[in-house]
N, C-alpha and C positions, 0 to 999 in steps of 0.2 A: 409623459403619461399622466393623464388627469384621473384622479381618484374621485369618484362620485361620493358626496356625503351620504351617510346612511347605508352604504353598500358594505356588507360584511367582508372582511379580509381574513381569510383563513391562513394561519401561519403554519408552516411545515417545519417542525423542529429538526428534522433530519436533513433538510435542504442545504443549509450552510455547512455542516460538517461533511456532507457528501461532496459538495463543491470544493471544499478545502482539501479533502483527500485526493480528489481527482487532479487538482492543481499540483499537489505534492508528487503524485505518482506519474505525472505527465513526463514522457521521455524516459521512463525507467524500464521499458520493456526489454528484457534480455532473455536469451535462450540459455538453458543449462543442460548439462549432460553428466552422467556418472555411470560408467559401465556396470552392468548387473543390476541397476535400479530401474524400477518401473515408473510409469506416470503417477500411479497411486503413491509411491514413495515420495516423489517430488511434491505432489499436492500436500501431503502430510507435512513434509519439511518446510514448504513454503508457508503454509498456514501458521506453523509454529514461529517461523522467522518473522512473519508480519506482526504477530502479537508482541514479540520481543522488540521489534523495530519501533512500534508505536511508543513504547516507554523510553527507548534509548534516544530517539531523535529529539525528544523534548528535553531530556537531561543534557545531551551533548550539543544540541543545536545543529545537528546534521540533517541531511535529507533522509526521508524514510527509505527510499529505494537504495541508498548507500548502505543503510543498516541491514536491509533485507539481503543485499548482495554479500555483505561481509559474513552474515550468519550462514547463508547457503554455502559459501566457500569454506567456512569453518566446518560444515557438515560433510565436506568432500565433493560438492558439486563444482563443476568447472563452467565458467562463464564463456559463452560463445558470442559475445557482443559482436 
């Protein structure tokens, strides 16, 4: 790709982190179930676990999806991989 001199290049600060997150989460789609719980319960727990996982994967050197999975299992969700 040839860049023309004088052509403004707009940098998207969110692009690289978004691509990084997509690469980390690739292949991590799992279904979960817990009797008596609703989709709203799952969404709340998953959001919490994702925030915890972002901190833990950097500290431990693990995959984000592994941390999310461990957190959801600890909250009583059963994985249906």
